[in-house]
Each structure stands twice: as structure tokens, then as C-alpha cells.
N, C-alpha and C positions, 0 to 999 in steps of 0.2 A: 216481564219482558223476556223473550226467548234469547238464550245465550248464543252469541255469535260463534260460528265455526272458525272464524279467522283469529289467528293468534298474533297479536301485535308484538312488536319488539322495539326496544330503544334504538336510537341512532347509534352508528358505530363510533361516533365521537361524542364527547361530553357537551359541546356547544356547537352551534351552527356557524358562528363567525366570531372573530376577535382573537385574543390571546388566551392560552390555556396553560396551566401547570398541572393538570390532572394526569395521573398515572395512566389512565385509560387511553388518553390521547397520545401520550408518548409511546405506549405499547402499540397502538394502531400504526404509528409511523414506523417504528422499528420492524414490525412484521411486514408492512406494505412496501418498504423501501430497503430491500436487503443489501443493495450495493453500498449505500451509505452506512448501514449498520456494520458491514464487513470492513469498512475503511478504518484503520486504527486512528487516523487523524480526523475522523468525522467530517470528511469533505462532502459538501453539498453537491453530490454528483448529478442528480436529476436537474438541479438548478442550473449548473453550467452547461449541461447538454441541451437543455431547453433554450438557453441563451444562444448557443451556437446554431441551433436549428432556426432561430429567429435572426441569425446573422449578426448578433451582437457579441463580437469576440472580445471587446473590452470588458463587458460585464462578466463573461465567462472567465477571463483571466483574473479579474478582481476577486471573484468567488474563490478560485483556487489559491490566490495569493493570501487571502484571509485564512483559509483552512489548512493548506498543506505547505505553505511558505515558499516552496520551490517549484512552481508549476512547470516551467520549461525543462528543468532537470528531471523531475519525476515523470514528465511526459515521455521520457526516454528510458529511464532505468528503474521505474517503480516495479515492485514484485507483483502488483495487480491482484490482490485478494478480492477486490470488488468484482472483477470479471468472472470469477468462479461463482459468485452469488447472483449474477445477472439473471433475470427471469427468462431471457432468451435461451438459457440452458435447460429450462424446464419443458417437459411435454413436447419435445421435438419442435420447439419454436425457432430453430436455427442457431447459428453461432452467437456466442456472447457478443454484446456490443463492445467495440474497441474503445473502451473508456480511457485507457492510458494514452493512446494516440490522439484521442479527442482533446485530452488535456494539453498535449503538445500543440495542437492546432490553435488553442486559445492564446498561446504565446506567440506562435508563428504569425498570426494574423491580427494581433492587437495593434493599436496605434503606436508605432515606434517613436513618435515624437511626444507622446503623452507620459507624464510622470505618474506612476502608480504608487500609492501609499496606503497604509492601513491606519485606522484611527487609534488614538491612545485610549487606554482604559481609565486612566487616572491622571491627575495633575502630578507635577514633579514632587518627588519625595526627597528626603535627605539621606536616603540609603545608598550605599555603594557596594556593588556586588562584583566579585571576580569569577570569571569562568575560565577554567583551564582546558584548553583545546578548542580550536576553531574549525572543527569538522561540522558535519550536518547537525548533530545534537547540540553542540556548543553554540552554533550560530542560531539555531531555532530557539534555544533557551534565551539567548541574548536578545533576540528580537522581541520575544514575548515579555521578558522582564523590563525591557525598555518601554513597552506599551503600558506597563504598570506604573511607570514614572520614575524608575530607579536609574542610577548612574551605573554604566556597565563598562568594565575593562575585561579584555580577553588576553590570556597568555597562550601563545602558540609556539611550539618548539621548532617548527619549520619556517621557511622563508615566505611562504604563501598560505592563505587560508583555504579551507575546503576539505581538509583531511582526505578521506578516501575518494572523494570526488575527483581531486587532482592526482592524488598519489596512487590510487588503486584502479580506477575505471579508465580504460584506454580512450584515447581521443576518438577512435573510430566508432565508439559508442556514445561518447559525450563530449562534444566540442568545448574547448576551454572558454570561448567567448560567451557561451551560454552560462557556464559556471560563474564567470566574472561578473556578468550582468546582474544575476540574481543575488550574488553576495554583496555587490555594491549597493543594491537597494536597501540591504540591511544595515551596512556600515554608515550610509548617509543619514541614518536616523540619529547619529551622534554617538556611535559605539566605537571605542578605541581598542585597537589590537596592538599588542607588543610582541614582535616576532623574535625568534631565536631565544625564547624564554622557556627553558625546560626545568620543570619542578621534579626533582628526583627523590627527595627524602621526606620522611614523615615530619621532621623538624621544620622544614621549609613550609609544608602544608599548614602545620599548627600556627606558625608565625603569621602566615597570610590570613588565616582565619581570625586573628586578633586585629589585623589591619583593616579588613573588610567586614561589613555587616553579615555577609554570607559568601560562601565559596561553593561553586558548582563544578564537580569533576565530570568532564565530558571528553575523556581521552580515548574512548573507544576500546577495541579489543586488538591490541597490537602484539601481544605475546602469543606466538604461534605454537600449535601442538607439534610434538616431535614423535618420531618412530623409535629410534634408539641412537646411541652414541656413534655407531658406525656411519649412519646417515648424516648426523650432525657435523662430524669432523671431516667430511670429505669436501674438498673445494669444488667439486663438480655437482654437488647436491645443493640446491638453492631453495630457500623459503619463498613461497609464492608471493607474499606481501612485499618482501624485500626485492624480489625480481621486478614487480610492477612499480615499486617506488623508484628504483634506480633508472628504469626505462622512462617512466612518466615524468618524474620530478627532476632527475639529473641527466637525462638524455644519454644514458649509458646503454647502448643497444647491442652488446655482445651476446651471442647465442651459440649453442652447439649445433652440430649437424643432425644428429639423431636424438630428439628430445622426447623425454617421457614426463608426462604430468600425472600426478597422483591426486585424486579428489573428485567429488561430484557436486560441487556447489558453484556459486557465482565466480569465485576467485579462480577455480580451475578452468572455467570457460575462458575467462579473460586472459589467463596465462597461456593457454593453448593457442588462442587466436592471435595473441601478440607474438608468440614465438614463430608462428607461420609468417607473419608480416616482417619479422626481422631476418628472414632468410633460412630458417631451419629446413633441411631437406625432408625430414620426416618428423611428425608430431603425433604421438599416440597418448591418449588419456585413459588411465585405468581407474575404475571405480569398484569398490568391493561389493556394492549392492546392485540392484537391478534398475532399469530405466525409470520406473515409477517413483523411485526414492530420490531422484535427482532434485536438488534445490537450485533450479535455474529459471531464467525467464522463458516464457513461451516462445517457441521458434528458435531458441538459441542453439540447441543441439543440431537442428537442421542446418543452420548457418555454418557451424563448425564443420560438418560433413561436406557441405557445399564448397567450403574453402580448402578441402582436401585434408582436413584433420580426421583422425580416427578415434572412436570411442569404444573401449572394451569394458564390458561389465563383468561382475562377479569374479574379480581378481584383486588380490592385495599384494603389496611389496613384501618380500621376505628378506633378501639380503643383496648386497652389492657384489658384483663380480669384478675383481681387480686383477689386472695383469701388468706387471712391470710398473707398479705404482700408478697405473692409469685406470680410470673407470671404463670398462668396455661393455658391460651388460648389467641388466637387473633381473634377478630371479624373483618370480612371482608365484603365488599359489592360488588356484581356483577356490572360490567360496560358494557356499549354498546356504539356504535357510532351512533349518529343521525345526520340528515341533517337539519340545521336550518338557514334560510335566505341565502340559497345557500352555506353555509359552513358546514363542518363536525366537530362535537364536541363530545368529550368523556363525558358521563354522567352516573350517577348511575341508577341502576334498582331499582325502588321503592319497598320496602319490601323484598329485596333479601338478607338481612343480614344473615350471617352464621358464625359459630365459628369453629376453628381448635385448637386442643390441642397442646401446645408448652411450652417449658421452656427456649428457646433461640431463639431470633430473630436477624437476620443480615440484615441491611438496605444497599442495594446497589442501590440507587436511583439517582446517579449522583453526580458530584462534580464541583467546580469552583475555580477560583483563590483566593488566600488570598491577598487582596489589601491594607491591613493596612500599609504595608511598603511604599506604594506609596504616601499616604496622599493626598496632593494637586494635585498629578499627576494622580489620578484615572481617571478623566474625559479625560485626554489626551490619556490614553491607550484605553479607550472605543471609543474615537472619532478618533483615529489614522487611517489615510486613508488606509494603508496597514498593520497596526499593527506591525511595526518594531521599529521605533524610538518613544520613549515615550516623552522625553524632553532632550534638550541639548545633552549630550553624554551618555544617558541611553537608552538602547534598550531592547526589549523583544523577546524571542524565544520559539517556540513550543506551548505547551498547555497554558503557562502563557499569551501568546498573543491571542491565538485562542479560549480558553476555552477547555473543555474536548474533545479530538479528538483521532485519532489513532496514532500508532507508526510511520507509514510511513508519515502521514501528519505532525507530529511533526518534523521528520527528514528533510522533504522538507522545512518547514518553517525556521528551524534552518540554513540550507544551505543558504537560501535567506537572513536571518538576517546577517550572516557572510559577505555576499557580500555587504550588505548595510553599515555595520560597516566599511569595508575596503574603500568603496567609500567615506564615511564620513571623515575618518582619512587621507586618501592619495589623495583624489580628483582625482581618476582614475577609469576606468572600464577595468579591466584586463582580464576578461573572454570573449571569443568570440565564438559564435555558428555559425556553417556552415553545409552545406549538402555536403557530399563527394559522388561522383558518379563514379562508376567504371564499365567498360565493362567486362562481364564475359561470359562464354560459357555454364555453367550449374549451377543449384541450388543444385545438389546432392540429389534431391528428385525424387521420382517416384510415379506413380499413386497408387501403392499398399499401400503406407504410409498413404493415405487418409482414409484407412479402419482399421488402428490400433486402437483398443479400449483403453480407458483410463486405465492406470496402477493404481490400487487402492493402497493406502498407507497401508502397514501392521501395525497392532497394537498389543500391548501386550495383552496376554491372560487375561481375566477378573479375574481369580483366582490369578494371579501373581501381580495384580496392588496394589500399595501402595503409600504412600506419596512421596517416593524418586525415583521411577522408571518411566522413560519416557514412555508415552502411545503410541505415534506415533513413530514407529521405523525407518522410512525412507526407501527409495528405496535401493536395492542393485545396484551395478554399471550397470549391464545389464538392469535392469528395468528403471533406470534413462536415459540411452541412448535411450531405446525404447520409453519412454515417450517424450523425446525431439524430436524424429523423427516425432512426430505428428504435430509439429509446421509448419504452412504454409509458414514460412519465408517471411512474408509480406513486408520485406524491399527489396525484389527483384522485379524489374519491367519488365514485358513482353510487347512488343510493336510491332505492325505490320507496316512495311514500305510500304506505299501505292504505291510507285514507283516500288517496287519489287513484290508485291502481284499480282498474276494472277487469283485470285478468283476461285481457283480449288476446294475449299470446303474441302480439306483434314483435316484442323484443326477443322472444324465444325463436322466432322465425329468422331473425337476422343475426343472431349471436354468432361470432366467427370462431370462437374457441369453446370446446367442450367443457362445460362446468363453469363458465364465466357467469351465467345466469341459471339458477336452479329453482325447481319447485320444491319448497320445503314444507315439511310437516311441523317442524319446530326448530327454532333457533335459540341458542343459549349464549349469552355474553358473560364471560367471567369477570372477576373484579379488575382485571388488568386490560380488558378490552378485546381479548381474543374471542372470536366467534366460532362456534361449532354448530352443526345443523344435521338434522335427519331429513332425508328426502321423502317426498310424497309416494305412497304406495297406491298406484293407479287403480288397483283392484278393490280398494277400500274407500274410494272417494265418494261413491254414490252420486257421481255426476258433478261434483263440486269439489274444489280444492279445500283441504282441511287446514291449509297454511297460507303461504304467500309466495311471491316471487322474490328471490334474494340474489343480489349481485355479490359474488365472491371476489373480494378485492385481491386475493392471492392469485386469481386466474384472469381477472379483468385486464385487457390490454389497452384500455382508455381510448378506444377508437371512436366512441360516441355514437355508434350505430343505433344502440338501444334508445338513447335519448332523442335521436332524430325521428324515430318512427313512433314514439309514444304519443297517442292521441290526446292524453289527458294531462300532459306535462307532469307526470308522476315521478320522473327521474330527475334528480338534482345532481349538480356537479360542484364539488368544493376543492379548492387548491389548499393543500396542507403542507406547511413548511416548518422545519425545526430551526429556530433562531437562537443565537447566543448574543445577549446584550450586556453591556457594562453599566453598572449602577454608579455613574460618576457624580 
């Protein structure tokens, strides 16, 4: 028999339907769904976007509640690493999908009269666990450990739970009723919080570790970085976290007239915008690096400028200018990046000193863990391989383990810590990940949805802004559905069956994106499921393709045009989902 010119290939997935634990299938999902892969908490982003598109806000909220624990909170203040990975960013496909604001919509439009809960992983155990700190990481760890069946106590040194949610993030970014609602959902699972309980010494920690089966440290990063003693010892120089704490937690709203904020992160933005709302005549924020190095939310700098705050880059504080025992100005030095010995280094510009009038300086230059409580365990935390277990039955979660990071990173780490604690106590691995594959006939998308522009989030009029009114107003229901419709639904796989394809080119004629369907000479699938291919050289085909037509899942926008025009039904569609199940 004459050898065929056509080079067949295996399917992109290991199986056509059902549940799979094959590495190849996990690899396909990770490559094809970059938004979820980029989410530290492994949130099923395409799952909840598809639910919103289908007007099922309850399902969308439930998906978020399962994965990231605080949907309505993170829908406002998440750092949004997923949006940077959105395929709308590729190949001039328009603006990234507003994934974060869509998450918020799932909470805004869910059934307010419905009780939302998460399933337990296991029956009740006889294990009792103490969590120190009722911030994001502490609450996340508490919820997950409760799902494992353990009894949970939380010690919180303040009078309310939430940590930086209440103490650090201003009301105009995160309303307190939103925080209270999502924390209440956790506490109603049967978790006890003891307030005004501050654990300060190593001896107290060791004693508690003998009383409880496990202790989880989740106290965050409250020890702030310093410049020098002259700044520390001046009454008119205030730490950024302390400033936000006294304003947000204790309603102490004193502020100077000419305020300077030092820093280029989330805290500096919150401090500057809070100072403006408290009545400061002038607020200037200085950052030693350039714009691209800012660690802030998208659009946050624009809002600061719109609210009449100023941001000055490439300048660092040098010394205070004191007259008659009063702070009157701050001397700064301009900075620049130089390349030295192949490395880039921040350095001062010689002779660039300048002064700015001020009577109140707020330092937001980063923070770290308070390690005094650990004593001899300090090195064990720093050297811990995955920064979960510190020693014996003492664990760390969130920022206390990682150093200052983001809310979503803290939540993700807390979930992993809970898993490690359960493994330690029960000698089991109860959670199991798999890929669920289902044959479907449509994605419910069409080509027109590729051209829907991003729906901008509406904001409060500048004249109406104050300390208590939320600036970002959220989508209405129609706009949230419209925004969700932009999602490419990357968890759907289109594939051409070589045995049915007659190479009629109909799919090539309707393809909307360059490279979504290609004429290949050869495809190669590696052991982990990643596909590479070489294209056909038209000059060497002798009138017939030497390969086949291939749908590149990294380019495909799941519009279904190819499947609709195929005369031989050679194109199949499968819905591919990553699921986490508990072996109860």
C-alpha cells in the first residue's frame, strides 16, 4: 500500500470525555487558560465569567466563594494578576477583560436572600487549632481548616476582625458592610474569635502550642521599614500603616496642611487619597523609582491625580528641615538608574537636592514580619522550604510567611497552609485535582463578541467624593453580562478530526484571527501535552497538503465559525474544566 502523505497526530487531550489525572491534560489546561494559571488562588475564572454571561450570578458567586473566599472584597481590591495574562492582551485583541470587576458583579447581583455555603472536606475531627490573627490570611486558613473538620479558635489583638481590610484599606475603596458580610459567612461556620488577645512573647507561643494540636501564625507584616532615627523621632512624621489604622479603626482624622507621602505601593496611594479627604491643602507623593515600578492597582494613579494629588518620581527623602522645633520642609534628592558591571542600580543625582514645604510626612516604604515572638524559631521561618511549617506544630500563613505581598497571594498561601496542617495532623491527602472533559456542541459565543469593547467601570463624581463614599460604583447587571461576553472561554477546545477532514478550506475562509487555524506540515506533542508545529511550504506541496489543518488553542477565540461551516462535521468541541474534589 502506498504511504499516505497525511501525518496524523494524537488528540490534544488524553481522553475524549470523563475525568483525567494525566499530566498531558493538566498541561493543556494550564497553557490554554492563562488567567486561571496566573491566579494564585486558582480561581475558576472562565467558569464564573461564563456563568455571568448566562445570567447566573449565584453560580458565579459560588465559584468565587469556593476558590478565593472573599469574592466581593477581591472584586474591589484584588491586584489582578489574571488580567495581565488575559488573551485579550495578545495580538491586538483589545483591552484585557475586566475580570476583577466581573467578580464584584457576581456579588452585587447574587440573590441577597440566599445563604451561600461551602461543602466540608471531611467529618469532624478531634483536633483543635489556634490561629493568631484575624486578617485575610488568618480567616482564609480558618475557613479551610474548618472544612477539614477541625475545631478553630482565632486570637485577634484588635476589637474587630479583618486585619488590613478594616485597618488599612479606606472606606472609599472598600465599604465596611462588604467586609462584615463576607467575614460573617466564615464565622457562622462555627469559628470562634477572641478579641483583644495579643500574643507578644515566645513563651506564650510555646505554651499555646502545647494547648492546641496546631498553631498558625497569621499576623501579617506590621513592622514597618524605617529611614533613620531623625524621621522616627519626629512627631510630625507618621508611619503609613499607623496613619491608616488610627483613621480607619479609631476615627482619628487629624492631618497636616501640606502633606508629603513617601512610597510607591498600595499603602502610599491609600495614605495620599485619605489625606486629601481629611482636608489636607496639598498632598504630594514621592517615589524613588519610575512609573513602571509602582506596585498599585490599575487606574489608581489616575484617580489620585484626578483628586488633585501629585505624584513625583525619581526622588527620595534625605533629611528633615526643622525650624524652631517645628517641621517646615523635607529635603529630597533626585535619583536615577545606572548600569554598573552589567547590573542596574538606583543612585543619587549629585547636587540635585531640593526642598518641599511640609508639616506632615507619611512614610509608606514597606513593612515586614514582627519576628520577636518566634525567638529561636526565626531562622526556621526564613529557611523553611515552602514557608508553611516553622517548627513542631507551629505554622505560618500569608504575609507572615511570605513577607509583604497581595491579598490574593495571602489567601492562596493560607489555603495551602491549611492543607499542610491537615496533612500534618491527620496523615492524609484529602483533596484531589482532576481534569473533567465533556463533549459539547457549542460555546454560545459568536464572532461579533470578539469586537465588544471593554466596559469601563463607572466612578463617583469628583464633587461627591468624601471619606465614606465608594469611588468605584460597579457595573449594572447589563454591563456585567456584556463584559463577561468578551471572555474567549479558553476552557473550550476545538479540534479537527483528520479522518473526517476533506481539506475543503471552508474553515480557513472564515477564520477571524490570524493563526487560529493553520496548514501544518508536522505537529509534535511533547510528553506534557504542549504542541508545536511547522507550517506547510506551499511551493513543495505538489498540489496537495503534506500535513493537515490544525486549530491552535493558544490563538483560537472559541467563536465556533469553523465548526459551523465544516461540511463533514470534522470539528469537535469539548469543555475542559479543572476540578478539586474531596475524598470524604
